[in-house]
PAGULO-67587 format. One record per residue (C-alpha): residue in one letter; x, y, z. Coordinates in steps of 0.02 Angstrom, whole numbers, padded with zeros to 5 digits, always signed. Example, Ala and Ser with C-alpha at 12.3 -4.5 7.8 and 13.67 -1.06 7.14 Angstrom:
2
A+00615-00225+00390S+00684-00053+00357
END
This chain:
62
X+10209-06629+04535X+10294-06542+04678X+10372-06410+04565X+10209-06350+04487X+10211-06200+04604X+10362-06125+04513X+10341-05952+04442X+10311-05938+04255X+10479-05849+04236X+10573-05987+04324X+10484-06118+04219X+10528-06027+04058X+10711-06010+04108X+10719-06195+04146X+10630-06237+03983X+10757-06131+03888X+10898-06226+03974X+10818-06393+03928X+10795-06338+03748X+10975-06277+03741X+11039-06442+03807X+10929-06540+03687X+10986-06427+03544X+11168-06460+03586X+11139-06647+03584X+11044-06631+03419X+11186-06531+03340X+11307-06668+03387X+11207-06789+03281X+11119-06877+03423X+10969-06966+03344X+10887-06991+03515X+10891-06803+03546X+10829-06765+03370X+10679-06877+03397X+10633-06784+03557X+10670-06615+03480X+10548-06656+03340X+10420-06719+03465X+10408-06553+03558X+10389-06441+03404X+10199-06442+03406X+10176-06436+03595X+10130-06282+03694X+10251-06213+03823X+10180-06308+03972X+10180-06471+03877X+10360-06443+03821X+10412-06405+03999X+10332-06563+04070X+10398-06671+03928X+10577-06607+03939X+10578-06606+04129X+10530-06790+04129X+10657-06828+03993X+10802-06742+04081X+10753-06817+04249X+10780-06985+04164X+10936-06951+04060X+11016-06802+04144X+11075-06645+04058X+11261-06611+04046
END
């Protein structure tokens, strides 16, 4: 976890970008994105960040 030393502000900005990207995919009817969007709804901010960071490291975010 080399990026754990990021500031809270930087983490929140990146989380917002991830959520925006995931939201765009979800709006386009992407069932994969919808599944992940639903999965993060009950997570706290740190959990969402780690989850989405891992997800977008794997799939990329256009």
